[in-house]
C-alpha positions in Angstrom: -13.7 14.0 -5.7 -16.0 15.6 -8.5 -13.4 17.9 -9.6 -15.7 21.2 -11.6 -12.9 23.0 -13.9 -12.4 27.1 -14.0 -10.3 28.7 -16.7 -6.3 28.4 -15.6 -3.4 29.8 -17.7 -0.8 27.0 -18.3 2.8 27.4 -17.5 6.1 26.0 -18.0 9.1 25.1 -15.4 10.0 28.8 -16.4 6.8 30.4 -15.5 6.3 31.4 -19.7 3.1 30.1 -21.5 3.9 27.0 -23.3 3.5 27.0 -26.9 -0.1 26.4 -27.2 0.9 23.9 -30.3 2.7 21.8 -27.3 -0.7 20.9 -26.0 -3.8 18.9 -26.2 -6.2 21.5 -28.0 -8.4 22.0 -24.4 -6.0 23.9 -22.4 -6.1 26.3 -25.9 -9.8 27.0 -24.0 -8.6 28.3 -21.2 -8.4 31.7 -20.2 -7.1 33.4 -16.9 -9.7 32.8 -13.8 -6.1 32.0 -12.0 -7.7 28.8 -10.7 -10.1 26.3 -10.2 -13.2 25.1 -8.1 -12.9 21.3 -6.6 -16.0 19.6 -4.9 -19.4 20.3 -5.2 -22.2 21.4 -3.2 -21.1 22.8 0.3 -17.4 21.1 -0.1 -17.3 23.1 -2.8 -14.3 25.9 -2.6 -11.8 27.9 -5.2 -8.1 26.8 -5.4 -6.1 29.3 -6.7 -2.9 29.1 -9.4 0.1 30.7 -7.3 3.0 32.0 -9.4 4.9 33.8 -7.1 6.0 30.5 -4.8 8.8 29.0 -4.0 9.8 25.7 -5.7 9.6 23.3 -2.7 7.8 20.0 -2.0 5.1 19.7 -0.4 2.9 16.7 0.9 4.2 13.5 0.1 1.9 11.3 -3.2 1.9 8.7 -5.3 2.1 9.4 -9.6 -0.4 7.5 -11.6 2.6 4.7 -12.6 2.5 3.8 -8.5 5.5 5.8 -7.8 6.4 8.2 -5.4 6.4 12.0 -5.7 5.8 15.0 -4.0 3.4 18.1 -4.6 4.6 21.1 -6.2 3.1 24.3 -7.8 1.8 23.4 -10.9 4.4 25.5 -13.1 7.1 24.1 -11.1 6.3 20.5 -12.6 4.8 20.8 -15.7 5.1 17.1 -17.6 5.0 15.7 -20.8 2.3 13.2 -20.1 -0.3 15.4 -18.9 0.6 18.6 -21.1 -0.2 16.7 -24.0 -3.3 15.3 -22.7 -5.3 17.4 -20.3 -7.6 14.6 -18.8 -4.5 12.6 -17.5 -4.0 16.4 -15.6 -7.0 15.0 -13.0 -4.3 12.0 -12.1 -1.9 14.5 -10.9 -3.2 17.2 -9.4 -3.0 18.0 -5.3 -3.9 20.8 -3.2 -1.3 22.7 -1.8 -2.1 23.7 2.2 -6.0 24.1 1.0 -5.5 26.9 -1.4 -3.6 25.8 -4.2 -2.7 24.1 -7.1 -0.4 21.4 -7.7 0.9 18.4 -9.2 2.1 15.5 -8.2 6.2 16.0 -9.2 8.5 12.7 -9.4 11.0 13.7 -7.1 13.3 12.6 -10.1 12.5 15.2 -12.0 12.9 18.2 -9.2 15.9 17.1 -7.8 17.7 16.4 -11.4 18.7 12.2 -10.1 16.8 8.9 -9.7 17.7 6.7 -7.2 18.6 3.7 -8.7 17.8 1.5 -6.1 17.8 -2.8 -6.0 14.0 -3.5 -5.6 13.1 -0.1 -7.2 11.7 3.3 -5.5 10.1 2.3 -2.4 7.1 1.8 -1.3 5.9 1.7 -4.9 2.7 0.0 -6.1 2.4 -2.7 -8.7 0.9 -0.9 -11.9 -2.7 -1.8 -13.0 -0.9 -1.9 -17.2 2.3 -3.3 -16.8 3.5 -6.0 -18.9 3.1 -9.1 -17.9 6.5 -10.3 -16.9 7.7 -13.5 -18.7 11.1 -14.0 -17.2 11.2 -16.5 -14.3 12.0 -14.7 -11.4 14.7 -16.9 -9.4 17.5 -14.0 -7.8 17.5 -11.3 -5.8 18.6 -9.2 -8.2 16.0 -9.6 -10.8 14.3 -5.4 -9.9 11.1 -4.7 -9.0 8.8 -5.1 -6.1 6.1 -7.9 -5.3 8.6 -10.9 -6.9 9.4 -13.8 -5.3 9.9 -17.5 -6.8 6.5 -18.6 -6.1 5.4 -20.8 -8.5 2.3 -19.2 -11.0 0.1 -21.8 -10.3 -2.5 -20.6 -7.0 -3.5 -23.0 -4.8 -7.0 -23.9 -2.7 -6.4 -24.5 0.5 -4.4 -24.2 3.6 -0.8 -25.6 3.7 2.5 -24.7 4.4 4.5 -21.9 2.5 7.6 -22.6 0.5 10.9 -21.1 2.4 11.1 -18.4 -0.4 7.9 -17.5 -2.3 6.4 -14.9 0.7 9.8 -12.9 1.6 8.3 -9.8 2.7 6.6 -11.6 5.6 7.5 -10.2 9.0 7.0 -11.5 12.5 6.1 -8.5 14.9 6.8 -9.7 18.1 6.5 -8.0 21.9 9.6 -9.1 24.2 9.0 -12.5 25.8 6.2 -13.7 22.9 7.5 -16.3 20.5 4.9 -14.8 18.2 2.3 -12.1 17.9 2.0 -10.5 15.0 2.7 -11.0 11.1 3.7 -7.6 8.6 4.5 -6.8 5.6 8.0 -5.3 4.8 7.3 -2.2 2.0 10.8 -0.5 2.3 13.8 -1.7 3.6 13.2 0.3 7.0 9.2 -0.2 7.0 6.6 -3.1 8.1 3.0 -2.5 7.2 1.3 -4.0 9.9 -2.5 -3.3 12.1 -2.6 -0.9 14.5 -4.2 -3.2 17.0 -0.9 -5.3 17.3 0.7 -2.1 18.3 -1.6 -0.1 21.0 -0.4 -1.9 23.9 3.1 -1.6 23.4 6.1 1.2 22.9 8.5 1.3 20.0 11.8 -0.8 21.7 8.9 -3.2 23.4 8.5 -4.9 19.5 11.4 -6.3 17.3 10.7 -7.7 14.0 12.4 -10.9 12.4 12.5 -11.2 8.4 13.5 -14.4 6.7 11.7 -16.8 9.1 9.9 -19.5 8.0 9.9 -22.2 10.9 10.6 -20.9 14.7 11.8 -23.9 15.2 14.7 -23.6 13.3 16.8 -21.3 15.7 20.0 -21.7 14.0 18.7 -20.7 11.1 20.8 -18.1 8.6 17.9 -16.8 7.0 16.1 -15.1 9.1 16.8 -11.7 10.4 16.4 -9.7 13.6 15.7 -5.8 13.7 14.2 -2.8 16.9 11.5 -1.5 16.5 12.6 2.0 17.0 9.2 4.2 15.6 5.6 2.9 15.5 3.4 5.2 13.0 -0.1 4.0 14.2 -3.4 5.5 12.3 -4.1 8.6 13.9 -7.8 7.6 13.1 -7.8 4.1 14.7 -10.3 3.3 17.0 -9.8 0.6 19.4 -14.0 -0.2 20.0 -14.1 -1.0 16.5 -11.1 -1.6 14.9 -11.8 1.4 11.9 -8.4 2.4 10.5 -6.5 -0.8 11.9 -2.9 -0.8 10.2 0.2 0.9 11.4 3.8 1.3 10.5 6.6 -0.1 12.0 10.4 1.8 11.4 13.0 -1.0 11.7 16.2 0.4 13.7 18.7 -0.3 10.5 17.9 -0.9 6.8 17.0 -4.4 6.0 19.8 -6.2 2.7 17.4 -7.8 0.4 18.0 -11.0 -1.0 15.8 -14.7 -1.5 14.4 -14.3 1.7 14.2 -10.6 2.1 11.9 -8.5 -0.4 9.6 -5.8 -0.4 5.9 -6.2 -1.6 4.0 -4.2 -3.5 1.2 -1.3 -3.1 -1.8 -2.0 -4.9 -2.7 0.7 -7.3 -5.9 2.9 -6.7 -9.3 1.4 -7.2 -8.3 -2.5 -7.6 -11.7 -4.3 -8.5 -11.2 -7.2 -7.0 -14.8 -8.6 -5.9 -14.4 -12.7 -6.8 -11.2 -12.3 -7.1 -8.4 -14.8 -5.4 -6.5 -13.5 -2.9 -3.9 -15.5 -0.5 -3.6 -14.8 3.4 -0.4 -15.8 5.1 1.1 -16.1 8.5 1.7 -18.3 11.8 -1.3 -18.4 13.6 -3.6 -20.6 14.9 -5.4 -23.3 12.3 -8.8 -22.8 14.4 -10.0 -20.6 16.7 -8.2 -20.8 20.5 -5.9 -24.1 19.0 -2.0 -23.7 18.9 -0.1 -21.7 16.4 1.9 -22.9 13.7 5.7 -23.2 14.3 5.5 -22.8 10.1 4.6 -19.9 7.9 0.8 -21.1 6.3 -1.0 -20.4 3.4 -4.9 -20.0 2.1 -6.2 -18.6 -1.2 -9.6 -16.9 -0.6 -11.9 -15.2 -2.3 -12.9 -11.2 -2.0 -16.0 -10.9 -0.7 -18.9 -8.0 -2.3 -18.6 -5.1 0.4 -22.5 -4.7 0.2 -22.5 -8.3 0.9 -20.0 -8.5 3.5 -21.5 -5.6 5.5 -25.2 -7.1 4.9 -23.0 -10.6 7.2 -22.3 -8.8 10.0 -24.1 -7.0 12.9 -21.0 -4.7 13.7 -19.7 -1.9 12.0 -18.0 -3.1 8.3 -16.6 0.3 7.1 -16.1 1.5 3.5 -12.0 1.4 4.1 -12.5 -2.7 4.9 -12.0 -5.8 2.5 -13.7 -8.9 3.2 -12.6 -12.0 2.0 -13.5 -15.8 3.0 -14.8 -19.1 1.7 -18.2 -18.7 2.5 -18.6 -22.8 3.1 -16.3 -21.7 6.3 -13.0 -23.4 6.9 -10.8 -20.7 5.4 -9.6 -18.2 6.9 -7.4 -15.7 8.6 -6.5 -16.5 12.8 -5.4 -15.7 15.6 -1.7 -15.0 15.7 -2.5 -13.8 11.6 -3.7 -9.8 12.7 -1.1 -7.4 11.0 -0.3 -10.1 8.5 -0.8 -9.4 4.5 -4.0 -10.2 2.1 -2.0 -10.3 -0.9 -3.4 -10.8 -4.9 -1.3 -11.6 -7.5 -1.5 -8.7 -10.3 -1.4 -10.0 -14.4 2.3 -8.8 -14.5 2.8 -12.2 -11.5 3.8 -9.0 -9.2 2.2 -9.3 -5.9 0.6 -6.5 -3.9 -0.9 -6.0 -0.4 -4.1 -5.4 -0.8 -5.5 -6.0 2.7 -3.8 -6.4 6.5 -5.6 -8.0 8.9 -7.9 -7.0 11.0 -10.5 -9.0 12.3 -13.5 -11.5 12.6 -15.9 -13.7 13.9 -14.4 -16.2 15.7 -11.7 -18.3 12.5 -13.3 -19.5 9.4 -17.0 -18.8 10.5 -19.6 -19.7 7.4 -20.8 -17.1 5.4 -18.5 -14.2 8.0 -15.5 -13.8 5.9 -12.5 -12.5 7.7 -12.3 -8.3 7.8 -9.1 -6.5 6.3 -8.1 -3.1 6.5 -8.4 -1.9 2.6 -4.7 -1.2 1.7 -5.4 1.6 -1.8 -7.5 3.7 0.6 -4.4 4.7 2.8 -1.8 4.6 0.2 -1.4 8.3 0.5 -1.1 8.1 4.6 1.2 4.9 3.4 3.4 7.1 1.3 3.0 10.5 4.4 4.4 7.7 6.8 7.1 5.7 5.0 9.3 9.1 4.7 10.6 9.2 8.8 
């Protein structure tokens, strides 16, 4: 969204003008227009700086560092980060009820306390510029999303996963099925999956298993079963073309984090992944129409350029779709992998779920990548739907 700025006053939390010496010089040039224009062309409109409004949280939002917050009126949430750098203000701006200027305000700043959770505030994104983690992660007590005991080297072909490498992997299964879909744990109560995995079922007909690795091990003490108490399927999911194929499941109780159960990070906005190597995991079939796998499998595949992907299909490939697969074929997600995570390891060594397995032409066909819901296009939707 293009922003065309008109001048506005800059206020402190108490509603007084901040000392201009403390500001980015750009702020000093602003007059009292009382708002700003957003959008362009026919969508361009004026939004106001409303001072006489209560200090209440509005819609959920994501801060530039990936943490969660809520939109509040600007004068209630002045932050040093953008007070001294006007351009950073644009990273925080949000619009309240289509008419007022707001900023994404950290919840800890609003209520005076921060939640000191084992894995940090969830769901969380992996910041683009986080320093590389040099300490090898071997214990659950090491903080943060997306950390596993996975060795740093990358694989190139399909193989069984290690039981401790993907602790956020979830099995999503209706009653009476052995295996149906996958998912990814993003908070202690929420699993990200595909909307087409949920369209036929009510919440009380699904259950989630965390810590699973081998379905043949019936006495595995590392696995935990959960009932699903609510399904949030994307409101614009279209079952005819799998547009907006994303959903969130709420578990009936919080998961206890440990070596085998741990949340994955969400990706930062605008992450460039063309030609980057990603990893997809699941218990799906190893060939089209073949048997499913009892053991969790993984394969590393490159992300396609979006325009190149669009040209390889006769069906619609939407902007909110990520394409990944070996161009020569043979490496792909397959039947039963739906809803599972396509993962990318950031420079910090944190893993982020960048895609949700959606659909494809058979499995592993040459010049036909698998298609995934592109997670960074749904970040705001995910945050809004992990507070229920």
